[in-house]
C-alpha positions as CSV (number, residue, x, y, z in Angstrom):
1,M,14.4,3.9,-3.0
2,I,11.8,4.0,-0.3
3,Y,10.5,0.7,1.0
4,A,7.2,0.7,2.8
5,S,4.6,-1.7,4.1
6,G,0.9,-1.2,4.6
7,I,-2.5,-2.7,5.2
8,V,-5.7,-2.1,3.3
9,E,-9.0,-2.8,5.0
10,L,-11.7,-4.0,2.7
11,S,-15.4,-3.4,2.7
12,G,-16.1,-7.1,2.5
13,I,-14.5,-10.5,2.1
14,L,-16.0,-10.8,-1.4
15,N,-13.7,-8.0,-2.6
16,V,-10.4,-9.8,-1.6
17,D,-9.5,-11.3,-5.0
18,R,-10.3,-8.2,-6.9
19,I,-8.4,-6.0,-4.5
20,V,-5.4,-8.3,-4.5
21,D,-5.4,-8.2,-8.3
22,E,-5.5,-4.3,-8.2
23,L,-2.6,-4.1,-5.7
24,K,-0.5,-6.4,-7.9
25,S,-1.4,-4.4,-11.0
26,R,0.0,-1.3,-9.3
27,G,3.3,-3.1,-8.6
28,L,2.7,-3.8,-4.9
29,D,3.7,-7.1,-3.4
30,V,0.9,-8.8,-1.4
31,D,2.3,-10.4,1.7
32,D,-0.7,-11.7,3.6
33,I,-4.5,-11.9,3.6
34,E,-6.3,-12.2,6.8
35,G,-10.1,-11.8,6.5
36,E,-10.8,-8.4,5.2
37,K,-7.2,-7.1,5.7
38,V,-4.5,-7.4,3.0
39,S,-0.9,-6.5,3.9
40,F,1.5,-5.3,1.1
41,Q,4.9,-4.0,0.4
42,I,5.7,-1.1,-1.9
43,E,8.9,0.3,-3.4
44,R,9.0,3.7,-4.8
45,K,11.6,6.4,-5.6
46,T,10.5,9.0,-3.0
47,I,8.3,9.3,0.1
48,G,6.1,11.5,-2.0
49,D,5.6,8.7,-4.5
50,V,4.7,6.3,-1.7
51,K,2.2,8.9,-0.3
52,S,0.7,9.4,-3.7
53,E,0.2,5.7,-4.2
54,M,-1.4,5.3,-0.7
55,N,-3.8,8.2,-1.4
56,S,-4.8,6.7,-4.7
57,L,-5.6,3.4,-3.0
58,K,-8.2,5.1,-0.9
59,E,-10.2,5.8,-4.1
60,V,-10.4,2.1,-5.1
61,D,-13.9,0.7,-4.7
62,G,-13.9,-1.9,-2.0
63,I,-11.1,-0.4,0.1
64,N,-12.3,1.3,3.3
65,N,-9.0,2.3,4.8
66,V,-5.3,2.4,4.0
67,H,-2.6,2.2,6.7
68,I,1.1,2.5,6.2
69,T,2.9,0.4,8.9
70,Y,6.5,1.4,8.2
71,Y,8.8,3.0,5.7
72,S,12.5,3.2,5.4
73,L,14.8,5.9,4.0
74,E,17.6,4.7,1.8
75,N,21.0,5.6,3.3
76,G,19.2,7.5,6.0
77,K,18.7,10.5,3.8
78,D,15.9,12.9,4.6
79,E,13.3,12.8,1.8
80,S,11.6,16.1,2.4
81,D,8.8,15.8,-0.2
82,A,6.6,13.8,2.2
């Protein structure tokens, strides 16, 4: 499994509750909310799955930017589908 953390930047503070609900519905764990930034953790099978989820978040109305802050490779294996 790949474990990653990221931040979404929102287009306004009024979007926070709706975006947090959206992240949770996608199986992401919300860690912190600071103004218009929401940090989260994600667990997926491959780096490609993480990348796909990050790209789909960019399409959510109210999210301006998506940043991945770190990811880890299980057992140090190279996941070449990134």
